[in-house]
C-alpha positions in Angstrom: -41.3 7.1 58.0 -39.0 5.2 56.5 -36.4 7.8 56.2 -35.9 8.6 59.6 -35.3 4.5 60.1 -32.9 4.9 57.7 -30.9 7.9 59.0 -30.9 6.1 62.9 -29.8 3.1 61.5 -26.9 5.1 59.8 -26.1 6.9 63.0 -24.8 3.8 64.3 -21.8 4.3 62.5 -21.8 0.5 61.4 -19.4 -0.7 58.5 -20.3 -2.8 55.1 -19.2 -5.8 54.9 -15.0 -7.1 55.5 -12.9 -9.6 56.9 -14.2 -11.5 60.2 -13.2 -9.9 63.3 -11.4 -11.8 66.2 -13.6 -14.0 68.9 -14.3 -12.1 71.7 -15.4 -12.6 75.5 -18.4 -11.2 76.5 -19.8 -11.2 80.2 -18.6 -13.5 82.9 -15.2 -15.9 82.7 -13.2 -16.2 79.4 -13.1 -19.6 77.8 -10.7 -21.4 76.7 -11.0 -22.8 73.3 -9.0 -23.6 70.1 -8.7 -20.9 67.5 -11.4 -21.3 64.8 -11.5 -18.7 61.9 -12.2 -15.4 63.7 -10.9 -16.6 67.1 -8.3 -16.7 69.3 -7.0 -18.4 72.1 -8.5 -17.7 75.6 -8.1 -18.8 79.2 -9.8 -20.9 81.3 -12.6 -19.8 82.9 -12.6 -19.3 86.8 -13.2 -22.0 89.5 -17.0 -23.4 89.2 -17.9 -20.6 86.8 -20.8 -22.0 83.6 -19.4 -23.1 80.6 -19.4 -20.5 77.6 -21.6 -20.5 75.3 -20.4 -20.5 71.9 -21.9 -17.4 69.6 -21.3 -18.3 65.8 -22.0 -15.4 63.4 -22.9 -15.5 59.8 -24.3 -12.2 58.7 -28.3 -12.8 57.5 -30.8 -10.3 57.9 -30.3 -10.0 61.2 -27.0 -8.2 60.7 -28.2 -5.8 57.8 -27.3 -2.3 58.1 -28.8 1.1 55.6 -26.2 2.4 53.9 -26.7 6.0 52.6 -24.1 6.3 50.1 -25.3 2.4 48.6 -28.7 3.6 49.5 -28.9 -0.3 50.2 -29.5 -2.9 52.8 -26.0 -4.9 53.7 -24.5 -6.9 55.9 -23.0 -5.7 59.0 -20.9 -5.4 62.1 -22.6 -8.7 64.0 -25.1 -6.6 66.3 -24.8 -10.0 68.7 -22.7 -8.9 71.8 -24.6 -5.1 72.0 -28.1 -7.3 72.1 -26.6 -9.3 74.9 -24.7 -6.3 76.5 -28.6 -4.3 76.1 -30.2 -8.1 77.9 -27.1 -7.5 80.6 -27.0 -11.2 80.1 -24.8 -12.2 83.0 -23.9 -16.0 81.7 -20.4 -16.4 80.3 -20.5 -16.5 75.9 -17.6 -16.1 73.5 -18.4 -14.7 70.3 -16.7 -15.6 66.5 -17.4 -13.9 64.2 -17.0 -16.0 60.8 -19.2 -14.7 57.8 -21.0 -11.6 56.9 -23.1 -13.1 54.3 -26.6 -13.5 53.2 -27.3 -17.0 53.3 -28.8 -17.1 49.6 -25.4 -16.9 49.0 -24.0 -19.1 51.3 -21.7 -21.9 49.6 -21.0 -25.5 50.1 -17.8 -24.3 51.6 -19.0 -22.0 53.8 -21.2 -24.4 55.4 -18.6 -26.6 55.9 -15.6 -24.3 57.1 -18.9 -23.2 60.2 -18.9 -27.5 60.5 -15.7 -27.0 61.3 -15.7 -24.5 63.4 -18.4 -25.7 65.5 -16.6 -29.5 65.4 -13.5 -28.7 66.4 -14.9 -27.0 69.5 -14.7 -27.5 72.8 -17.5 -25.7 73.6 -20.6 -27.8 74.1 -23.5 -25.4 73.7 -23.7 -23.3 70.5 -25.7 -20.2 68.9 -25.5 -19.4 65.1 -27.2 -16.0 63.9 -28.2 -16.9 60.2 -30.3 -15.6 57.6 -33.7 -17.0 57.2 -34.0 -18.3 53.6 -31.3 -21.0 53.9 -31.3 -21.6 57.6 -32.7 -25.2 57.6 -30.0 -26.5 55.0 -27.4 -25.2 57.3 -29.3 -27.1 60.1 -29.0 -30.5 58.0 -25.4 -29.4 57.7 -24.3 -29.0 61.2 -26.1 -32.4 62.4 -23.3 -34.1 61.6 -21.6 -32.9 64.7 -22.2 -35.6 68.0 -22.4 -34.3 71.4 -23.7 -30.7 71.3 -26.7 -28.4 71.3 -26.6 -26.3 68.2 -29.9 -23.5 68.6 -29.4 -21.3 65.2 -31.4 -18.5 64.8 -32.2 -15.3 62.9 -34.4 -12.2 62.0 -37.2 -11.6 60.0 -36.1 -7.1 60.0 -32.6 -5.8 61.3 -31.8 -5.5 64.5 -30.7 -3.0 64.2 -34.6 -1.7 63.6 -36.3 -0.4 66.5 -39.6 -3.3 65.3 -37.8 -6.5 65.2 -37.8 -9.7 66.2 -34.1 -10.1 66.4 -33.7 -9.4 70.8 -36.9 -11.8 71.4 -35.3 -14.5 68.7 -31.5 -14.1 70.0 -32.9 -14.0 73.6 -34.9 -17.7 72.8 -31.6 -19.2 71.4 -29.6 -18.1 74.5 -32.2 -19.5 76.7 -32.8 -23.0 74.6 -29.5 -24.1 74.5 -28.4 -24.1 77.9 -31.4 -26.8 78.4 -31.9 -29.0 75.4 -30.3 -32.0 74.4 -27.7 -32.3 71.8 -28.6 -31.9 68.5 -29.5 -29.5 66.2 -32.3 -27.0 66.9 -34.3 -23.3 64.7 -35.0 -21.0 67.6 -38.2 -18.5 65.5 -41.3 -17.1 65.9 -41.3 -18.3 69.4 -40.9 -21.7 69.1 -37.8 -23.7 68.8 -37.4 -26.6 66.5 -35.9 -29.6 65.8 -33.6 -28.5 62.9 -34.4 -31.7 60.5 -38.5 -30.3 61.5 -39.2 -27.2 60.0 -39.5 -25.0 57.7 -40.0 -21.6 56.7 -43.6 -20.9 55.5 -42.3 -17.4 53.0 -46.0 -16.4 52.5 -47.1 -15.8 56.7 -43.1 -15.1 57.5 -42.2 -17.5 59.6 -41.2 -21.4 60.7 -43.9 -24.1 61.0 -43.1 -27.5 61.8 -42.9 -30.0 59.2 -44.0 -33.3 61.4 -46.2 -34.0 63.1 -44.2 -34.1 66.8 -44.5 -30.4 66.4 -41.5 -28.1 68.1 -39.0 -29.6 70.2 -39.6 -30.5 74.1 -39.3 -28.5 76.8 -35.9 -30.4 79.3 -35.9 -27.4 81.4 -38.3 -29.1 84.5 
């Protein structure tokens, strides 16, 4: 079974770590936004179209791929566009590939770059795909950004695996960012947590609230 999984992943033709790719627009109207690292200018949305959601990729397990030549997992090309296309997501989105790193390898400079990239965007709703080990550290850095709803998410197994939590987590983050008030949140394990009131329980491989207030409230009603 393991060999079959590796073979199917190798068939995806995913590349290894490399330079960030250009920002791109998903279904719906393109977004107008100031360019950041790995992104480019886009024209304004059509009148009446909803504001696009920015999806900033930083690497992590969600984007890991198996490379037979190296016999190890590495951060591959971001899988988020493929996941959103398969789900037939109609809401416009803008993908900005910023980093391809395991979250344990992220530096203070990397987090500062992510903070600047999001702060400089005109878009107000941002999903960040991120490794789970230091996701809460990044959430604390992003808390300094005012007036934006930022939801971090990731996966405990690569999105290229058939039995991965990546698709579920990304879908939940994409929905949550549309209804939550400004702030920083983490969407994992079927819950949305405030970014400063959650931790990863490595023994149980899940995120748990660190405050009695529990998960973030539902503001969709």
